[in-house]
C-alpha positions in Angstrom: -18.2 0.5 17.3 -19.5 -3.0 16.3 -22.3 -1.2 14.1 -20.6 -2.4 10.9 -21.9 -5.9 11.8 -25.3 -4.7 11.1 -24.5 -4.0 7.6 -25.6 -6.5 4.5 -24.2 -9.0 3.8 -23.9 -10.1 7.2 -21.5 -12.9 6.7 -19.0 -10.7 5.0 -19.3 -7.6 7.5 -19.3 -9.9 10.6 -16.0 -11.5 9.6 -14.4 -8.3 8.6 -15.7 -6.8 12.0 -13.9 -9.8 13.8 -10.7 -9.4 11.8 -10.7 -5.6 12.9 -10.4 -7.0 16.4 -7.1 -8.9 15.7 -3.7 -6.7 15.3 -2.5 -7.6 11.8 0.1 -4.9 10.8 2.7 -6.2 8.3 5.4 -7.9 10.2 3.3 -8.8 13.0 0.9 -11.4 12.0 1.0 -14.1 14.6 -2.2 -13.2 16.2 -4.0 -13.1 12.7 -2.7 -16.4 11.6 -3.9 -18.2 14.8 -7.3 -16.4 14.4 -7.6 -17.6 10.8 -6.5 -21.4 11.9 -9.0 -21.3 14.7 -11.8 -20.0 12.5 -11.2 -22.7 9.9 -11.4 -25.4 12.9 -14.7 -23.9 14.2 -16.4 -24.1 10.6 -14.9 -27.3 9.9 -12.5 -26.8 6.9 -8.8 -27.8 6.4 -6.2 -25.2 7.1 -2.6 -25.1 7.5 0.3 -22.5 7.4 2.8 -23.1 4.6 6.6 -22.4 4.3 5.7 -18.9 3.2 3.7 -18.0 6.4 0.5 -18.0 4.2 -2.7 -19.5 5.6 -4.3 -22.0 3.2 -8.0 -23.3 3.7 -9.6 -25.9 1.4 -13.4 -26.7 1.3 -14.7 -29.9 -0.5 -17.1 -29.3 -3.3 -20.9 -29.4 -3.0 -22.2 -32.7 -3.6 -22.6 -33.3 -7.3 -20.1 -30.5 -8.3 -16.9 -32.6 -7.8 -16.2 -32.5 -11.4 -16.0 -28.4 -11.5 -12.5 -26.7 -11.8 -11.0 -25.7 -8.5 -11.1 -22.1 -7.5 -8.4 -20.5 -5.4 -9.5 -17.4 -3.8 -6.8 -15.2 -2.6 -6.4 -12.2 -0.4 -3.6 -11.0 2.0 -3.9 -10.9 5.8 -1.7 -7.9 6.6 -2.8 -4.3 6.8 -0.8 -1.0 6.4 -0.3 0.6 9.8 -1.0 4.3 9.2 -2.5 6.7 11.8 -3.1 10.4 12.6 -0.2 12.3 14.3 -2.5 12.6 17.5 -3.5 9.1 17.6 -2.1 6.7 20.5 -3.4 3.7 18.5 -0.8 0.7 18.7 -1.2 -1.5 15.8 0.7 -4.4 17.5 -2.0 -4.6 20.4 -5.2 -2.5 19.6 -8.3 -3.2 17.6 -9.5 -1.0 14.8 -12.3 1.3 15.5 -14.5 1.4 12.7 -17.5 3.7 12.0 -20.1 4.1 9.5 -19.8 7.7 7.6 -23.1 7.6 5.6 -22.3 5.3 2.5 -18.6 4.6 3.7 -17.1 2.5 6.4 -14.1 4.3 7.9 -11.6 3.7 10.9 -11.0 6.3 13.8 -7.8 8.0 13.0 -6.2 4.9 11.5 -6.1 2.9 8.2 -9.2 0.8 7.9 -7.6 -2.5 6.9 -10.4 -3.1 4.2 -7.3 -3.4 2.1 -7.4 -6.5 2.1 -9.5 -7.4 5.1 -12.8 -7.4 3.0 -11.2 -9.9 0.7 -10.1 -12.1 3.6 -13.6 -11.8 5.1 -15.2 -13.0 1.7 -12.9 -16.1 1.8 -14.2 -16.6 5.5 -17.8 -16.2 4.5 -17.4 -18.8 1.6 -15.5 -21.4 3.8 -18.3 -21.2 6.7 -21.6 -21.0 4.3 -23.0 -24.6 4.2 -25.7 -23.3 1.7 -23.4 -22.3 -1.1 -23.1 -24.4 -4.4 -19.5 -24.7 -5.6 -17.0 -27.0 -6.8 -13.5 -27.6 -4.9 -12.5 -24.3 -3.5 -9.3 -23.1 -1.7 -8.3 -20.0 0.1 -4.8 -18.6 0.1 -4.4 -15.7 2.4 -0.9 -14.5 2.0 1.4 -12.9 4.6 3.0 -9.3 4.5 2.0 -8.2 1.1 2.1 -4.8 2.0 6.0 -4.8 3.0 7.3 -6.8 0.0 4.8 -9.6 -1.1 6.9 -12.1 0.9 4.2 -14.5 1.4 3.6 -14.8 -2.5 7.3 -15.0 -3.2 7.8 -17.7 -0.5 4.8 -19.7 -1.8 5.7 -23.5 -2.6 5.4 -24.3 -6.2 3.5 -27.6 -5.5 0.9 -26.5 -2.9 -2.1 -24.8 -4.8 -4.6 -26.8 -6.4 -6.7 -24.3 -8.2 -7.3 -24.2 -11.9 -8.7 -20.5 -11.6 -7.4 -17.8 -9.2 -9.8 -15.0 -8.1 -7.6 -12.3 -6.4 -10.0 -10.2 -4.1 -7.7 -7.3 -3.6 -8.9 -4.8 -6.4 -10.5 -1.8 -5.1 -13.2 -0.6 -7.7 -16.4 -2.4 -8.0 -17.5 -3.2 -11.4 -14.0 -3.4 -12.6 -12.2 -6.8 -13.3 -8.6 -6.2 -13.3 -6.4 -8.4 -15.6 -3.1 -7.0 -15.4 -0.9 -5.0 -13.0 2.4 -3.2 -12.6 5.5 -4.8 -11.4 7.7 -3.2 -8.8 10.9 -3.1 -6.9 12.4 -1.5 -3.8 15.3 0.8 -4.3 17.1 1.2 -0.9 19.9 3.9 -1.0 22.2 4.2 1.9 25.4 6.1 2.7 27.3 7.3 5.7 28.1 11.1 6.3 30.6 13.1 8.4 29.3 14.7 11.7 30.3 18.2 12.7 30.0 19.6 16.3 27.3 22.2 16.4 28.3 25.7 17.9 26.8 26.2 21.1 25.7 29.8 20.1 23.3 28.2 17.6 19.6 27.6 18.1 17.6 24.5 16.9 14.3 24.3 15.1 12.1 21.1 14.7 10.3 21.5 11.3 7.2 19.6 10.7 5.3 19.0 7.4 2.0 17.0 8.1 -1.8 16.8 7.2 -1.1 15.8 3.5 -3.4 13.1 2.1 -0.6 10.6 1.7 -2.2 7.3 0.1 -1.6 4.5 -2.1 1.6 5.0 -4.2 0.4 2.9 -7.0 -3.5 3.7 -7.1 -3.2 7.4 -6.2 0.2 8.3 -7.7 -1.2 10.1 -10.7 -3.3 12.4 -8.8 -0.2 14.7 -8.0 -0.6 14.5 -4.2 2.2 16.2 -2.3 5.2 14.1 -1.2 6.3 15.2 2.3 9.9 14.4 1.5 10.0 16.4 -1.5 8.5 19.5 0.2 10.8 19.2 3.2 13.7 19.3 0.7 12.5 22.7 -0.7 12.1 24.1 2.8 15.3 22.9 4.2 17.3 24.0 1.1 15.8 27.6 1.3 16.8 27.8 4.9 20.3 26.6 4.2 20.6 29.4 1.4 18.9 32.3 3.3 19.4 31.7 7.2 22.9 29.8 7.3 21.0 26.5 8.5 22.4 23.1 8.8 20.6 19.6 8.8 20.8 17.6 11.9 18.2 15.0 11.4 15.4 13.9 9.1 12.6 11.5 9.5 10.0 11.3 6.6 7.6 8.6 5.7 6.9 5.2 7.1 5.7 2.6 4.5 7.4 1.9 1.3 4.1 1.8 -0.6 2.4 5.0 0.9 3.0 8.4 -0.4 4.5 10.3 2.8 2.2 12.7 4.4 4.5 13.6 7.2 8.1 14.5 7.6 10.1 15.9 10.3 13.7 17.8 10.4 15.8 19.3 13.1 18.0 22.1 11.7 20.4 24.6 13.5 21.0 28.2 12.7 22.5 31.3 14.2 20.0 32.6 16.7 19.8 35.8 14.8 18.3 34.2 12.0 15.6 32.2 14.1 12.7 34.9 13.2 13.8 35.1 9.5 13.5 31.1 9.2 10.1 31.3 10.7 8.9 33.8 8.4 10.3 31.8 5.4 8.5 28.9 6.8 5.3 30.5 6.8 5.7 31.8 3.3 6.5 28.3 2.3 3.3 27.0 3.7 1.5 29.5 1.9 3.2 28.8 -1.2 2.6 25.0 -0.8 -1.2 25.5 -0.1 -1.2 27.6 -3.6 0.7 25.0 -5.6 -1.5 22.1 -4.2 -4.8 23.9 -3.8 -6.8 21.5 -6.2 -5.1 18.4 -4.6 -4.3 18.8 -0.8 -6.8 20.5 1.6 -4.8 20.5 4.8 -1.1 21.4 4.3 0.6 21.9 7.8 4.1 23.4 7.7 5.5 24.8 10.9 8.6 25.2 13.4 9.2 24.6 17.0 12.0 25.2 19.2 14.1 22.2 20.0 17.0 21.0 22.1 20.3 21.9 20.4 21.8 18.7 19.1 25.5 17.9 19.7 26.1 17.2 16.1 25.0 17.9 12.6 25.6 16.7 9.2 28.9 18.0 7.6 28.1 20.8 5.2 29.8 19.1 2.3 27.8 15.9 3.0 24.6 17.9 3.4 25.1 19.6 -0.1 25.6 16.3 -1.8 22.7 14.5 -0.1 20.3 17.3 -0.9 21.2 17.4 -4.5 20.6 13.7 -4.5 17.4 14.3 -2.9 16.2 16.7 -5.5 17.4 14.4 -8.4 15.3 11.5 -7.4 12.4 11.1 -9.7 9.2 11.0 -7.6 5.7 10.6 -9.2 4.5 9.3 -12.6 7.2 8.9 -15.4 5.0 7.7 -18.2 1.7 6.7 -19.0 0.8 3.5 -20.9 1.1 4.6 -24.5 -1.7 2.3 -25.7 -4.0 3.2 -22.7 -2.9 7.0 -22.0 -5.3 6.8 -19.0 -3.4 4.4 -17.0 -0.1 5.0 -15.4 2.8 2.7 -16.8 5.9 3.7 -14.6 6.3 5.8 -11.3 8.5 6.1 -8.4 7.7 7.1 -4.9 10.4 8.5 -2.5 8.7 7.1 0.3 11.3 7.0 3.4 14.1 9.3 4.3 16.0 8.6 7.4 19.1 10.8 8.5 20.7 10.6 11.8 23.8 9.5 13.7 25.9 9.5 10.5 23.6 7.5 8.4 21.5 8.2 5.5 18.7 6.0 4.1 16.5 6.5 1.2 13.7 3.9 0.4 11.9 4.3 -3.0 9.2 2.1 -4.5 9.5 1.9 -8.3 6.7 0.5 -10.4 6.1 -0.3 -13.9 3.8 -2.6 -16.1 6.8 -2.6 -18.5 9.8 -4.7 -17.5 12.0 -2.5 -19.7 10.7 0.6 -18.1 10.9 -0.7 -14.7 14.6 -1.4 -15.6 15.1 2.1 -16.9 13.5 3.8 -13.5 15.7 1.8 -11.6 18.8 2.9 -13.6 17.6 6.5 -13.4 17.3 6.5 -9.6 20.7 4.6 -9.3 22.5 7.0 -11.5 21.4 9.9 -9.2 22.0 8.3 -6.2 25.3 6.7 -6.8 26.5 10.0 -7.8 25.6 11.3 -4.4 27.8 8.7 -2.9 24.9 6.3 -2.0 25.1 2.5 -2.0 22.1 1.6 -3.9 20.4 -2.0 -3.6 17.3 -3.6 -5.5 15.1 -5.9 -3.6 11.8 -7.3 -3.5 11.4 -7.3 -7.3 8.4 -8.6 -8.5 7.2 -8.7 -12.2 4.1 -7.2 -13.9 1.1 -9.2 -14.8 0.3 -9.3 -18.5 -3.5 -9.2 -19.3 -5.1 -12.3 -20.7 -8.2 -11.1 -22.6 -9.2 -14.6 -23.6 -9.5 -15.6 -20.2 -12.5 -18.1 -19.6 -13.2 -16.9 -16.1 -13.1 -13.2 -17.1 -15.6 -14.0 -19.9 -17.9 -15.8 -17.2 -17.5 -12.9 -15.0 -18.5 -10.4 -17.5 -21.6 -12.4 -18.3 -22.7 -13.0 -15.0 -22.2 -9.4 -14.2 -24.5 -8.4 -17.0 -26.9 -11.0 -16.0 -27.1 -9.8 -12.4 -26.6 -6.1 -12.7 -28.0 -5.3 -16.2 -24.7 -3.3 -17.0 -21.4 -4.3 -18.4 -18.2 -4.5 -16.3 -15.0 -2.6 -16.9 -12.0 -4.5 -17.7 -8.7 -2.8 -16.8 -5.1 -2.9 -16.0 -4.2 -1.4 -12.5 -0.8 0.4 -11.7 -0.9 -1.1 -8.2 1.2 -4.3 -7.7 -0.9 -7.5 -7.1 0.4 -10.9 -6.1 -1.3 -12.3 -9.2 1.9 -12.0 -11.3 4.1 -13.6 -8.6 1.6 -16.7 -8.3 1.2 -16.8 -11.9 5.0 -17.4 -12.2 4.8 -20.4 -10.0 1.3 -21.8 -11.3 1.5 -20.6 -14.9 -1.6 -22.6 -15.8 -3.9 -20.6 -13.6 -6.7 -18.5 -15.2 -6.5 -15.2 -13.2 -8.7 -12.1 -12.5 -8.9 -9.7 -9.6 -12.2 -8.1 -8.3 -13.2 -6.4 -5.1 -15.8 -3.9 -3.7 -14.9 -0.2 -3.8 -12.2 1.0 -1.4 -10.6 4.4 -1.5 -7.4 6.1 -0.1 -5.8 2.5 1.1 -2.5 3.1 2.9 -3.8 6.1 4.6 -6.3 7.2 7.4 -8.6 8.3 4.8 -9.0 4.7 3.7 -12.9 3.8 3.4 -15.0 1.3 1.9 -18.4 1.8 0.0 -20.4 -0.5 1.9 -23.1 -0.7 -0.6 -20.7 -2.3 -3.2 -20.0 -5.2 -0.7 -23.2 -6.9 -1.3 -23.1 -7.0 -5.2 -19.5 -8.1 -4.8 -20.8 -11.0 -2.8 -23.5 -11.8 -4.9 -21.3 -12.1 -8.0 -18.6 -14.2 -6.1 -21.4 -16.7 -5.0 -22.8 -16.9 -8.5 -19.4 -17.4 -10.2 -18.5 -20.3 -7.9 -21.7 -21.7 -8.6 -21.1 -21.8 -12.3 -17.5 -22.5 -12.8 -16.8 -24.6 -15.5 -16.2 -28.3 -15.7 -12.7 -29.5 -15.7 
């Protein structure tokens, strides 16, 4: 599985391969932090872990270039741990198995971790290359970006030395990102009464899986199916037509990923089991029709399950299901001035129902602070009516574009010079750490760039390997031509 080491440029793909051998799911970063510190020691650059659990590396300027502005190269070390239902992969212990699928690099039944491992590998390549010409350069490799941007939020305000921040977490080659959406986690919890289950009833485990899932910022506009929302429709129909009751619900597993799988256990009279299975088959056909241009593998089925002792009280169940239907999911509004770009959205990422407790976790995003507040108020209004306690957390602001950026102008000129075509300048709906870092270091001139990655946060994640070489060429060129202080 080491064949990706043979791809060009060798320095980035070798370092990325080495990263894939080190477990680094969000929340479990001790191994990758040790790996990065050891790497820095081996290549002879300064490195340390700061108060936010970020790894910082520093490399002195090439001789004669000490008067150039300092560049901070930034990426995040953690990856989203998603795997296929039949995978036995353990993200805390197992390496990622990579393979080359024609023009794409993929992983075997898991996320690839190119988001943002390619950015980390590029920083490593800069740090180890003795032939590069550059001014002072530092690498900021942040912790737990995917679960709440904790490393960036805890970044000390007196640590970075950079005048320029190049974020390496964008995912379309030939595009320079100069703005991004802010976001906030909306966590809704409530208790429910449990009722004893009549022993004459039977239990079914209902599963929805096989959906594309994906990044809840970059791919929210594609109209992909949300497993929690589809499951809500199935359960509601079974309640109405088969006297079903809800015992448990487990849907989604990452705040920033569109949920591709959900499982529930329902109980119902034994006489209605055949009817329920027929309805489930009908709903599968319906979903396949509704999403035929978006989803290519909708799986919906029922299996016999052990009869639980308790289920949700009917009155609480009715209220919770109404709240689920009332929660906005998907795009709320496009940017009026740029109608091709999403401004505001929400993703009903996780639902957990069991043992008298309900939890909804929603990630709301917007490039407008007022609209971010509005979508949060919309969600809070619906959920509080359903008896939920709603908390907002991990709030981060949007990144306002600076079209007069000196480093943007340099990148555009060099892109044209190297590749004989104009780069695209855009604003992303995905959240980037740039906004948080800018709040702490407002003097920084910031642009985000990277090679092409598709379907991050899903098992379909892939990197277009032919875009890594031009990305590396541009990065080397801009480091060489960074303006003087």
